[in-house]
N, C-alpha and C positions, 0 to 999 in steps of 0.2 A: 979465276975460274969463270968461264962464260955461262951465262944464264941460259936455261933451256925453255923454249916456247913451243907449245903444241898448236899447230895450225889445223883446223878442222873444216873442211869444205868438200862438197861432192864434186866440185869442179877442179880437175887436175890443173888447169891453167892458173887458177887463183892460188892453189896450194904452192905451185911452182914460183909464182910471183911473189907471194908472201915470204917463202923460204929464201929466195935470192935476195929480196930486200933486207931481211933480218940477218941473214948470214953475212951479207956485205957490211952490216953495221956491228959485227962481232958476236952475234948470238948463235946458239946451237938451235936448230929447228927440226923438230919431228912433225910428221904429218899423219892425218887420219881422214878417211873418206866419209865418215858420218859419226853421229853421236855414239853408237854401239862400239865402232872401231876405236873412237877416242877413249872411251872408258876402259877398254881392254888395254890400250897403250899407256894410259895414265897409271893404271894399277901396276903395270910392268916396269914403267919408267916414269916416275913423277916429273912434272914440269913446274917451272916457276911462274908461268903465265900461260893462259889458254886463249886462242883467238878462234872464234867459231862463227860460222855461217848460221843463219836462222833456219832457212828452208832446206832441209836434207831428208833423204830416205831413212828408214829404220828407227832413227831417233833424231828429232830436230834439235835445233839449238837451245830452245826453251827447256826441253826435256832433258837435254844434256846438262844444262846449268843446274837444274834441280837435282839430278843424280850426283853431280860433283859436290854440290853443297850439302848433301846428305852424307858424304864421307868426311869424317872428322879430320883427316890428314890434309883435305883440300879445302877446308872451311874458309881459309883466307887467301887462297890463291886468286890473284886477279884474273877476271874473265872479260874479254872484250868481244862484242859482237861485230862482225865485219859482214855487212849485208846490203842488199839493195832496198830493203825496207826502211822507211824513214817516218812512219806514222807515230805520233806522240803516244797513241794508246799501246802500241807495240813496245815503245821504249819504256813506259811505265811498267808493263807486264814483265819485261826483262829485268828491269831494276828490282822489281818485287821478287823475282826468282833468284836474284843474286848476282846480276850482270854488274860489272865495274864500270864499263864504258861502251861506247857505240860509235862505229865508223861506218859511213855510208860508201858503198861501192859506186862507181869506181873510185879507188883510193889513190891518194898522192904518196909516194914512197916516203917523203920527208914527214908527212903527217903520221903515218904508221909508225916510223922509227921514234918520233917525238913522243907519241902516246906510250910506246913501250918503255922508252927511257924514263918517262915520268912515273910510270907504275912500278918499275923495277929498280929505280934509283940510280 
């Protein structure tokens, strides 16, 4: 059974690129347009891993991570930031919120697949 990944980004092109890359590697991918949308989708259809942007409307990536980590059933689900941000202070803040990893955009397809494989086994 393939693992399900939720890709959260306000950019349609990034969502499409992530979905194409991971579906080509054999994963099932669901998408959400922002943090609020992601929470609704997660509650309806749990994911094995979440990949989220940082800067989004309605609920940003840090807020999303905090909300996900507050839900007992998602306490140990890996969450990876996929963002243009690369500041160490932001990375520390994300880690403190519960992020598992960080990938800077633009990303290499091979890098994304390698990170997902490492986190999902």
